[in-house]
N, C-alpha and C positions, 0 to 999 in steps of 0.2 A: 618461218614465212611471215608469222604474226609480226615479229620485230620489224621486218622490211616494211609491212604496210604501216605500222605505227610512224616509221621514221619517214616516209612517203608523204604521210598525211601532215606531220609536223612541217616539213618542209613547204608544202603547199599552203598551209595557214600562215607560216612566215612571210610568204611572198606577197601573199594577199595582204598582209598587214603592212608591208613595205610600200605597195601600190597606193594604198589608201593614205600612207604618209606623204608620198611625193605628189599625189593629188592635190595637197595643200599648198605646195610651193606656187607662188605666183610672181611675176616680174613685179619689181619694185621693193621686193621684201629685203629686209638688212640681214647680213650675216647671221647676227644674233636669232632673229627670227627663224632662220633656215637651220641652224644648229639646235634651236629649241624644239624642231620637229623632228628632223632627222638624226640628231646626236652628232657628235664630232666625225669629221671626214676621216676617211681611212687614208687618203693621200691629199696633198696640196700642192698646187703649182702656181707660182707667181710669173705673170706675164706682162708685157709691156703695157697693155690696155686693161690689165684687171687680174683677177685672180680665179683659180678654177679648185672647187672642192670636188673631190673624187671620192664616191661611196664604190667600192669595188665589189662588194658583195654582190650587188645587182649590176655592175657596169654603169652605172648612172654618174651624172655629174651636175653641178651646178655652178654657172660662171657668173661672177660678180664684176661690175665695173663701178668705181667711185663708193665702194661698200653697198650696191644694191644689185640685186638678181636682174641680169639682162637675158640669161638663156640658161634653159635646163633640159636634160633629157637623158637618153640611152645611147650609148654608143655600139 
């Protein structure tokens, strides 16, 4: 039982940390700035009008156009 509680606590702390990191992302940031905050993406997709960095651990993404953030959020 204690192990389960510790695990749940650690997961909650990791989620809070992740939210604080995503709160730092702003439109206009460069890809380098984003990866400095969030780390390397878990997935990457190239589109006609830009690229999408995927962070699958929380189902979040950052969309870049011309090397700059234009959109970010959770799917």
